[in-house]
C-alpha positions as a Markdown table, in Angstrom:
| # | Residue | x | y | z |
|---|---|---|---|---|
| 1 | Met | -11.3 | 22.2 | 11.0 |
| 2 | Asp | -11.5 | 20.6 | 14.4 |
| 3 | Lys | -8.7 | 18.1 | 15.0 |
| 4 | Gln | -11.2 | 15.3 | 15.9 |
| 5 | Ile | -13.2 | 15.9 | 12.7 |
| 6 | Glu | -9.9 | 16.1 | 10.7 |
| 7 | Gln | -8.9 | 12.7 | 12.0 |
| 8 | Lys | -12.3 | 11.3 | 11.1 |
| 9 | Val | -12.0 | 12.6 | 7.6 |
| 10 | Glu | -8.5 | 11.3 | 7.2 |
| 11 | Ala | -9.6 | 7.9 | 8.4 |
| 12 | Ala | -12.5 | 7.9 | 6.0 |
| 13 | Val | -10.1 | 8.8 | 3.1 |
| 14 | Phe | -7.8 | 6.0 | 4.1 |
| 15 | Arg | -10.7 | 3.5 | 4.1 |
| 16 | Arg | -11.8 | 4.8 | 0.7 |
| 17 | Leu | -8.2 | 4.4 | -0.6 |
| 18 | Leu | -8.2 | 0.8 | 0.6 |
| 19 | Thr | -11.6 | 0.1 | -1.0 |
| 20 | His | -10.4 | 1.7 | -4.3 |
| 21 | Leu | -7.3 | -0.5 | -4.3 |
| 22 | Asp | -9.4 | -3.5 | -3.5 |
| 23 | Glu | -11.6 | -2.8 | -6.5 |
| 24 | Arg | -8.5 | -2.4 | -8.7 |
| 25 | Lys | -6.7 | -5.7 | -8.1 |
| 26 | Asp | -5.6 | -5.4 | -11.7 |
| 27 | Val | -3.3 | -2.6 | -10.7 |
| 28 | Gln | 0.0 | -4.3 | -9.7 |
| 29 | Asn | 2.2 | -2.9 | -6.9 |
| 30 | Ile | 5.0 | -2.3 | -9.5 |
| 31 | Asp | 2.6 | -0.1 | -11.4 |
| 32 | Leu | 1.9 | 1.9 | -8.3 |
| 33 | Met | 5.6 | 2.2 | -7.5 |
| 34 | Asn | 6.4 | 3.2 | -11.1 |
| 35 | Leu | 3.7 | 5.9 | -11.2 |
| 36 | Ala | 3.3 | 7.1 | -7.6 |
| 37 | Gly | 6.4 | 5.9 | -5.7 |
| 38 | Phe | 4.4 | 3.8 | -3.2 |
| 39 | Cys | 2.4 | 0.6 | -3.2 |
| 40 | Arg | 0.2 | -1.5 | -1.0 |
| 41 | Asn | 3.3 | -2.8 | 0.9 |
| 42 | Cys | 4.3 | 0.8 | 1.6 |
| 43 | Leu | 0.9 | 1.5 | 3.0 |
| 44 | Ser | 1.3 | -1.5 | 5.2 |
| 45 | Lys | 4.6 | -0.2 | 6.5 |
| 46 | Trp | 3.1 | 3.2 | 7.1 |
| 47 | Tyr | 0.3 | 1.5 | 9.0 |
| 48 | Val | 2.8 | -0.3 | 11.3 |
| 49 | Ala | 4.7 | 3.0 | 11.9 |
| 50 | Ala | 1.5 | 4.9 | 12.7 |
| 51 | Ala | 0.3 | 2.2 | 15.0 |
| 52 | Glu | 3.6 | 2.3 | 16.8 |
| 53 | Glu | 3.4 | 6.1 | 17.2 |
| 54 | Ala | 0.0 | 5.6 | 18.8 |
| 55 | Gly | 1.5 | 3.0 | 21.2 |
| 56 | Glu | -0.1 | 0.0 | 19.5 |
| 57 | Asp | 1.7 | -3.2 | 18.4 |
| 58 | Val | 0.8 | -4.2 | 14.9 |
| 59 | Asp | 3.1 | -6.4 | 13.0 |
| 60 | Tyr | 3.8 | -6.1 | 9.3 |
| 61 | Glu | 1.7 | -9.2 | 8.3 |
| 62 | Gln | -1.3 | -7.9 | 10.3 |
| 63 | Ala | -0.9 | -4.5 | 8.5 |
| 64 | Arg | -0.7 | -6.2 | 5.1 |
| 65 | Glu | -3.9 | -8.1 | 5.8 |
| 66 | Arg | -5.6 | -4.8 | 6.6 |
| 67 | Val | -4.3 | -3.2 | 3.4 |
| 68 | Tyr | -4.8 | -6.2 | 1.1 |
| 69 | Gly | -8.1 | -7.3 | 2.7 |
| 70 | Met | -6.8 | -10.8 | 3.0 |
| 71 | Pro | -3.5 | -12.5 | 3.9 |
| 72 | Tyr | -0.8 | -11.3 | 1.6 |
| 73 | Ser | 0.1 | -14.8 | 0.5 |
| 74 | Glu | -3.5 | -15.3 | -0.7 |
| 75 | Trp | -3.6 | -12.0 | -2.5 |
| 76 | Lys | -0.3 | -12.7 | -4.1 |
| 77 | Ala | -1.4 | -16.1 | -5.3 |
| 78 | Lys | -4.7 | -14.8 | -6.7 |
| 79 | Tyr | -3.8 | -11.4 | -8.1 |
| 80 | Gln | -0.1 | -10.7 | -8.4 |
| 81 | Ala | 1.3 | -11.1 | -11.9 |
| 82 | Glu | 4.9 | -11.5 | -12.9 |
| 83 | Ala | 6.5 | -8.1 | -13.6 |
| 84 | Thr | 7.3 | -7.5 | -17.2 |
| 85 | Pro | 10.8 | -6.6 | -18.3 |
| 86 | Glu | 9.4 | -3.1 | -19.1 |
| 87 | Gln | 7.9 | -2.7 | -15.7 |
| 88 | Leu | 11.2 | -3.8 | -14.0 |
| 89 | Ala | 13.3 | -1.5 | -16.2 |
| 90 | Lys | 11.0 | 1.5 | -15.3 |
| 91 | Phe | 11.2 | 0.6 | -11.6 |
| 92 | Asn | 15.0 | 0.4 | -11.7 |
| 93 | Glu | 15.2 | 3.6 | -13.7 |
| 94 | Gly | 13.1 | 5.5 | -11.1 |
| 95 | Lys | 15.1 | 4.4 | -8.0 |
| 96 | Pro | 16.8 | 7.3 | -6.1 |
| 97 | Gly | 20.3 | 7.9 | -7.4 |
| 98 | Lys | 19.4 | 6.6 | -10.9 |
| 99 | Arg | 18.3 | 9.9 | -12.3 |
């Protein structure tokens, strides 16, 4: 695959992932962390790192707004639920060095 086409495809996949996550606001970050080892905040950090590699300055809050589709504080107030004891236990159990 041509490198330019590959980058277009990867960008489209990223946009689709963000759309999917936006459509699934019921899926909490802790659920993502417990099942996949990454969450929306991780995507935001990866976005900042990729921007830096490309010579662009994007701060973490800007990246979060891109990933969450709104300011993080707004998303958190509207959609973030308190983690259950079970979710927290699974999260702590899955941390590196705990296995």
